[in-house]
Jmol script that loads the backbone (N, CA, C; Angstrom):
load data "model"
ATOM      1  N   MET A   1      61.441  -3.092  86.420  1.00  0.00           N
ATOM      2  CA  MET A   1      59.710  -3.048  86.123  1.00  0.00           C
ATOM      3  C   MET A   1      59.665  -2.344  84.897  1.00  0.00           C
ATOM      4  N   ASP A   2      60.026  -0.982  84.278  1.00  0.00           N
ATOM      5  CA  ASP A   2      59.670  -0.555  83.137  1.00  0.00           C
ATOM      6  C   ASP A   2      59.215  -1.994  82.077  1.00  0.00           C
ATOM      7  N   GLY A   3      60.703  -2.437  81.500  1.00  0.00           N
ATOM      8  CA  GLY A   3      60.359  -3.605  80.453  1.00  0.00           C
ATOM      9  C   GLY A   3      59.167  -4.075  80.646  1.00  0.00           C
ATOM     10  N   PHE A   4      58.837  -4.819  81.176  1.00  0.00           N
ATOM     11  CA  PHE A   4      57.590  -5.322  81.760  1.00  0.00           C
ATOM     12  C   PHE A   4      56.201  -4.624  81.129  1.00  0.00           C
ATOM     13  N   VAL A   5      56.252  -3.109  81.660  1.00  0.00           N
ATOM     14  CA  VAL A   5      55.194  -2.776  81.518  1.00  0.00           C
ATOM     15  C   VAL A   5      55.371  -2.249  79.912  1.00  0.00           C
ATOM     16  N   VAL A   6      56.672  -1.861  79.503  1.00  0.00           N
ATOM     17  CA  VAL A   6      56.546  -1.474  77.651  1.00  0.00           C
ATOM     18  C   VAL A   6      55.983  -2.789  77.123  1.00  0.00           C
ATOM     19  N   GLY A   7      56.829  -4.100  77.167  1.00  0.00           N
ATOM     20  CA  GLY A   7      56.512  -5.265  76.788  1.00  0.00           C
ATOM     21  C   GLY A   7      54.974  -5.201  76.607  1.00  0.00           C
ATOM     22  N   LEU A   8      54.357  -5.204  78.185  1.00  0.00           N
ATOM     23  CA  LEU A   8      53.021  -5.825  78.129  1.00  0.00           C
ATOM     24  C   LEU A   8      51.785  -4.594  77.232  1.00  0.00           C
ATOM     25  N   LEU A   9      52.287  -3.456  77.073  1.00  0.00           N
ATOM     26  CA  LEU A   9      51.661  -2.676  76.114  1.00  0.00           C
ATOM     27  C   LEU A   9      52.086  -2.510  75.105  1.00  0.00           C
ATOM     28  N   PHE A  10      52.879  -3.030  74.610  1.00  0.00           N
ATOM     29  CA  PHE A  10      53.040  -3.515  73.018  1.00  0.00           C
ATOM     30  C   PHE A  10      52.413  -4.811  73.152  1.00  0.00           C
ATOM     31  N   GLY A  11      52.433  -5.680  73.715  1.00  0.00           N
ATOM     32  CA  GLY A  11      51.894  -7.386  73.594  1.00  0.00           C
ATOM     33  C   GLY A  11      50.163  -7.058  73.506  1.00  0.00           C
ATOM     34  N   ILE A  12      49.760  -5.815  73.878  1.00  0.00           N
ATOM     35  CA  ILE A  12      48.512  -5.659  73.969  1.00  0.00           C
ATOM     36  C   ILE A  12      47.743  -5.130  72.544  1.00  0.00           C
ATOM     37  N   PHE A  13      48.866  -3.891  72.336  1.00  0.00           N
ATOM     38  CA  PHE A  13      48.917  -3.331  70.943  1.00  0.00           C
ATOM     39  C   PHE A  13      48.724  -4.059  69.506  1.00  0.00           C
ATOM     40  N   LEU A  14      49.916  -5.197  69.925  1.00  0.00           N
ATOM     41  CA  LEU A  14      49.962  -6.420  68.777  1.00  0.00           C
ATOM     42  C   LEU A  14      48.416  -7.001  68.687  1.00  0.00           C
ATOM     43  N   GLY A  15      48.308  -7.234  69.564  1.00  0.00           N
ATOM     44  CA  GLY A  15      47.002  -8.168  70.283  1.00  0.00           C
ATOM     45  C   GLY A  15      45.892  -7.840  69.197  1.00  0.00           C
ATOM     46  N   LEU A  16      45.540  -6.203  69.848  1.00  0.00           N
ATOM     47  CA  LEU A  16      44.576  -5.816  68.955  1.00  0.00           C
ATOM     48  C   LEU A  16      45.019  -5.584  67.610  1.00  0.00           C
ATOM     49  N   LEU A  17      45.864  -5.212  67.274  1.00  0.00           N
ATOM     50  CA  LEU A  17      46.171  -5.097  65.902  1.00  0.00           C
ATOM     51  C   LEU A  17      46.221  -6.472  64.854  1.00  0.00           C
ATOM     52  N   LEU A  18      46.780  -7.135  65.202  1.00  0.00           N
ATOM     53  CA  LEU A  18      47.020  -8.403  64.440  1.00  0.00           C
ATOM     54  C   LEU A  18      45.663  -9.607  64.842  1.00  0.00           C
ATOM     55  N   GLY A  19      45.064  -9.233  65.879  1.00  0.00           N
ATOM     56  CA  GLY A  19      43.956 -10.369  66.214  1.00  0.00           C
ATOM     57  C   GLY A  19      42.884 -10.481  65.241  1.00  0.00           C
ATOM     58  N   PRO A  20      42.432  -9.201  64.950  1.00  0.00           N
ATOM     59  CA  PRO A  20      41.268  -8.968  63.887  1.00  0.00           C
ATOM     60  C   PRO A  20      41.741  -9.238  62.124  1.00  0.00           C
ATOM     61  N   ILE A  21      42.910  -9.216  62.129  1.00  0.00           N
ATOM     62  CA  ILE A  21      43.495  -9.326  60.679  1.00  0.00           C
ATOM     63  C   ILE A  21      43.644 -11.442  60.513  1.00  0.00           C
ATOM     64  N   LEU A  22      43.911 -11.233  61.590  1.00  0.00           N
ATOM     65  CA  LEU A  22      44.079 -13.180  61.472  1.00  0.00           C
ATOM     66  C   LEU A  22      42.734 -14.144  62.174  1.00  0.00           C
ATOM     67  N   ARG A  23      41.966 -13.236  62.491  1.00  0.00           N
ATOM     68  CA  ARG A  23      40.524 -13.836  62.659  1.00  0.00           C
ATOM     69  C   ARG A  23      39.835 -13.964  61.009  1.00  0.00           C
ATOM     70  N   SER A  24      40.029 -12.405  60.553  1.00  0.00           N
ATOM     71  CA  SER A  24      39.502 -12.761  59.134  1.00  0.00           C
ATOM     72  C   SER A  24      40.370 -13.341  58.087  1.00  0.00           C
ATOM     73  N   TRP A  25      41.780 -13.554  58.168  1.00  0.00           N
ATOM     74  CA  TRP A  25      42.078 -14.342  56.983  1.00  0.00           C
ATOM     75  C   TRP A  25      41.928 -15.579  57.291  1.00  0.00           C
ATOM     76  N   LEU A  26      41.405 -16.259  58.505  1.00  0.00           N
ATOM     77  CA  LEU A  26      41.027 -17.407  58.802  1.00  0.00           C
ATOM     78  C   LEU A  26      39.614 -17.641  58.588  1.00  0.00           C
ATOM     79  N   LEU A  27      38.868 -16.854  58.711  1.00  0.00           N
ATOM     80  CA  LEU A  27      37.395 -16.677  57.910  1.00  0.00           C
ATOM     81  C   LEU A  27      37.406 -17.081  56.411  1.00  0.00           C
ATOM     82  N   TRP A  28      38.478 -15.906  55.832  1.00  0.00           N
ATOM     83  CA  TRP A  28      38.424 -16.509  54.693  1.00  0.00           C
ATOM     84  C   TRP A  28      39.278 -17.351  53.881  1.00  0.00           C
ATOM     85  N   ARG A  29      39.824 -18.332  54.650  1.00  0.00           N
ATOM     86  CA  ARG A  29      40.334 -19.219  54.207  1.00  0.00           C
ATOM     87  C   ARG A  29      39.240 -20.441  54.194  1.00  0.00           C
ATOM     88  N   ALA A  30      38.187 -20.517  55.630  1.00  0.00           N
ATOM     89  CA  ALA A  30      37.164 -21.246  55.367  1.00  0.00           C
ATOM     90  C   ALA A  30      36.050 -21.163  54.926  1.00  0.00           C
ATOM     91  N   ILE A  31      36.110 -20.087  54.177  1.00  0.00           N
ATOM     92  CA  ILE A  31      34.905 -19.417  52.984  1.00  0.00           C
ATOM     93  C   ILE A  31      35.567 -19.918  51.729  1.00  0.00           C
ATOM     94  N   GLU A  32      36.487 -19.908  51.391  1.00  0.00           N
ATOM     95  CA  GLU A  32      37.028 -20.573  50.124  1.00  0.00           C
ATOM     96  C   GLU A  32      37.449 -22.335  49.978  1.00  0.00           C
ATOM     97  N   ALA A  33      37.191 -22.530  51.184  1.00  0.00           N
ATOM     98  CA  ALA A  33      37.574 -23.692  51.476  1.00  0.00           C
ATOM     99  C   ALA A  33      35.720 -24.427  51.228  1.00  0.00           C
ATOM    100  N   ALA A  34      35.337 -23.728  51.996  1.00  0.00           N
ATOM    101  CA  ALA A  34      33.653 -24.274  51.559  1.00  0.00           C
ATOM    102  C   ALA A  34      33.265 -23.917  50.286  1.00  0.00           C
ATOM    103  N   ARG A  35      33.713 -23.097  49.322  1.00  0.00           N
ATOM    104  CA  ARG A  35      32.993 -22.764  48.318  1.00  0.00           C
ATOM    105  C   ARG A  35      33.660 -23.844  47.374  1.00  0.00           C
ATOM    106  N   ARG A  36      34.951 -24.298  47.682  1.00  0.00           N
ATOM    107  CA  ARG A  36      35.535 -25.138  46.758  1.00  0.00           C
ATOM    108  C   ARG A  36      34.977 -26.287  47.014  1.00  0.00           C
ATOM    109  N   GLU A  37      34.302 -26.981  48.171  1.00  0.00           N
ATOM    110  CA  GLU A  37      34.018 -27.822  48.382  1.00  0.00           C
ATOM    111  C   GLU A  37      32.422 -28.214  47.955  1.00  0.00           C
ATOM    112  N   ALA A  38      31.657 -26.878  47.814  1.00  0.00           N
ATOM    113  CA  ALA A  38      30.086 -26.746  47.255  1.00  0.00           C
ATOM    114  C   ALA A  38      30.589 -26.771  45.105  1.00  0.00           C
ATOM    115  N   ALA A  39      31.149 -26.126  45.011  1.00  0.00           N
ATOM    116  CA  ALA A  39      31.407 -26.757  43.583  1.00  0.00           C
ATOM    117  C   ALA A  39      31.812 -27.905  43.123  1.00  0.00           C
ATOM    118  N   LEU A  40      32.617 -28.235  44.310  1.00  0.00           N
ATOM    119  CA  LEU A  40      32.979 -30.043  43.664  1.00  0.00           C
ATOM    120  C   LEU A  40      31.547 -30.546  43.783  1.00  0.00           C
ATOM    121  N   ALA A  41      30.869 -30.899  44.628  1.00  0.00           N
ATOM    122  CA  ALA A  41      29.617 -31.417  45.115  1.00  0.00           C
ATOM    123  C   ALA A  41      28.481 -31.173  43.994  1.00  0.00           C
ATOM    124  N   ASP A  42      28.949 -29.872  43.535  1.00  0.00           N
ATOM    125  CA  ASP A  42      27.599 -29.433  42.468  1.00  0.00           C
ATOM    126  C   ASP A  42      28.296 -30.401  41.140  1.00  0.00           C
ATOM    127  N   ALA A  43      29.415 -29.959  40.552  1.00  0.00           N
ATOM    128  CA  ALA A  43      30.029 -30.457  39.359  1.00  0.00           C
ATOM    129  C   ALA A  43      29.914 -32.147  39.489  1.00  0.00           C
ATOM    130  N   ILE A  44      29.720 -33.023  40.753  1.00  0.00           N
ATOM    131  CA  ILE A  44      29.548 -34.322  40.907  1.00  0.00           C
ATOM    132  C   ILE A  44      27.424 -34.585  40.613  1.00  0.00           C
ATOM    133  N   LEU A  45      27.148 -33.846  41.141  1.00  0.00           N
ATOM    134  CA  LEU A  45      25.779 -34.218  41.511  1.00  0.00           C
ATOM    135  C   LEU A  45      25.164 -33.579  39.900  1.00  0.00           C
ATOM    136  N   ALA A  46      25.902 -32.822  39.009  1.00  0.00           N
ATOM    137  CA  ALA A  46      25.677 -32.512  37.103  1.00  0.00           C
ATOM    138  C   ALA A  46      25.727 -33.663  36.319  1.00  0.00           C
ATOM    139  N   ARG A  47      27.210 -33.971  36.936  1.00  0.00           N
ATOM    140  CA  ARG A  47      27.351 -35.723  36.247  1.00  0.00           C
ATOM    141  C   ARG A  47      26.660 -36.550  36.246  1.00  0.00           C
ATOM    142  N   MET A  48      25.882 -36.879  37.981  1.00  0.00           N
ATOM    143  CA  MET A  48      25.128 -37.920  38.020  1.00  0.00           C
ATOM    144  C   MET A  48      23.932 -37.768  37.558  1.00  0.00           C
ATOM    145  N   ASP A  49      23.383 -36.546  37.154  1.00  0.00           N
ATOM    146  CA  ASP A  49      22.187 -36.483  36.917  1.00  0.00           C
ATOM    147  C   ASP A  49      22.114 -36.620  35.128  1.00  0.00           C
ATOM    148  N   GLN A  50      23.312 -36.390  34.815  1.00  0.00           N
ATOM    149  CA  GLN A  50      23.575 -36.352  33.256  1.00  0.00           C
ATOM    150  C   GLN A  50      23.355 -37.897  33.115  1.00  0.00           C
ATOM    151  N   GLN A  51      24.524 -38.780  33.797  1.00  0.00           N
ATOM    152  CA  GLN A  51      24.360 -40.136  33.389  1.00  0.00           C
ATOM    153  C   GLN A  51      23.226 -41.039  33.441  1.00  0.00           C
ATOM    154  N   ASP A  52      22.325 -40.323  34.780  1.00  0.00           N
ATOM    155  CA  ASP A  52      20.669 -40.838  34.692  1.00  0.00           C
ATOM    156  C   ASP A  52      19.895 -40.442  33.498  1.00  0.00           C
ATOM    157  N   ASP A  53      20.231 -39.552  32.672  1.00  0.00           N
ATOM    158  CA  ASP A  53      19.614 -39.092  31.966  1.00  0.00           C
ATOM    159  C   ASP A  53      19.667 -40.016  30.738  1.00  0.00           C
ATOM    160  N   GLU A  54      20.665 -40.683  30.589  1.00  0.00           N
ATOM    161  CA  GLU A  54      21.465 -41.035  29.333  1.00  0.00           C
ATOM    162  C   GLU A  54      21.516 -42.718  29.823  1.00  0.00           C
ATOM    163  N   PRO A  55      20.506 -43.936  28.560  1.00  0.00           N
ATOM    164  CA  PRO A  55      21.003 -45.042  29.428  1.00  0.00           C
ATOM    165  C   PRO A  55      22.242 -45.267  28.844  1.00  0.00           C
ATOM    166  N   PRO A  56      22.907 -46.779  29.279  1.00  0.00           N
ATOM    167  CA  PRO A  56      24.219 -46.709  29.503  1.00  0.00           C
ATOM    168  C   PRO A  56      25.046 -47.042  28.130  1.00  0.00           C
ATOM    169  N   ASP A  57      24.014 -47.684  26.965  1.00  0.00           N
ATOM    170  CA  ASP A  57      24.515 -47.831  25.503  1.00  0.00           C
ATOM    171  C   ASP A  57      24.200 -46.889  24.795  1.00  0.00           C
ATOM    172  N   GLY A  58      23.674 -45.458  24.976  1.00  0.00           N
ATOM    173  CA  GLY A  58      23.768 -44.568  24.196  1.00  0.00           C
ATOM    174  C   GLY A  58      22.032 -44.615  23.591  1.00  0.00           C
ATOM    175  N   SER A  59      21.747 -45.296  23.329  1.00  0.00           N
ATOM    176  CA  SER A  59      20.424 -45.635  22.812  1.00  0.00           C
ATOM    177  C   SER A  59      19.208 -45.293  23.625  1.00  0.00           C
ATOM    178  N   TYR A  60      18.031 -44.928  22.934  1.00  0.00           N
ATOM    179  CA  TYR A  60      16.703 -44.799  23.894  1.00  0.00           C
ATOM    180  C   TYR A  60      15.842 -45.892  23.310  1.00  0.00           C
ATOM    181  N   PRO A  61      14.891 -46.322  24.096  1.00  0.00           N
ATOM    182  CA  PRO A  61      14.234 -47.397  23.383  1.00  0.00           C
ATOM    183  C   PRO A  61      12.756 -46.692  22.638  1.00  0.00           C
ATOM    184  N   ASN A  62      12.472 -45.237  23.002  1.00  0.00           N
ATOM    185  CA  ASN A  62      11.467 -44.557  21.959  1.00  0.00           C
ATOM    186  C   ASN A  62      11.812 -43.384  22.048  1.00  0.00           C
ATOM    187  N   ASP A  63      12.699 -43.235  20.833  1.00  0.00           N
ATOM    188  CA  ASP A  63      13.184 -41.754  20.385  1.00  0.00           C
ATOM    189  C   ASP A  63      11.983 -40.836  19.625  1.00  0.00           C
ATOM    190  N   ALA A  64      10.718 -41.592  19.299  1.00  0.00           N
ATOM    191  CA  ALA A  64       9.805 -40.635  19.271  1.00  0.00           C
ATOM    192  C   ALA A  64       9.872 -39.576  19.882  1.00  0.00           C
ATOM    193  N   TRP A  65       9.490 -39.418  21.024  1.00  0.00           N
ATOM    194  CA  TRP A  65       9.223 -38.039  21.981  1.00  0.00           C
ATOM    195  C   TRP A  65      10.498 -36.853  21.896  1.00  0.00           C
ATOM    196  N   ARG A  66      11.431 -37.369  21.034  1.00  0.00           N
ATOM    197  CA  ARG A  66      12.730 -36.226  21.065  1.00  0.00           C
ATOM    198  C   ARG A  66      12.360 -35.349  19.808  1.00  0.00           C
ATOM    199  N   SER A  67      11.102 -36.004  18.496  1.00  0.00           N
ATOM    200  CA  SER A  67      11.130 -34.916  17.559  1.00  0.00           C
ATOM    201  C   SER A  67       9.992 -34.501  17.377  1.00  0.00           C
TER     202      SER A  67
END
end "model"
wireframe off; spacefill off
backbone 0.3
color backbone group
């Protein structure tokens, strides 16, 4: 019976100690994954905008607006 109580107290102590550490680590991993996905989406959208601004052959029909 004494071993049960000691094990229960030890388990509660570890749970209260490791629980917040585990949750914060998992939250950090989720935030980093979301940050990487957002950076990838931004890069893709920037490339799409850049490609939309330039015609496929690289020439503009009216270059007068550039000067």
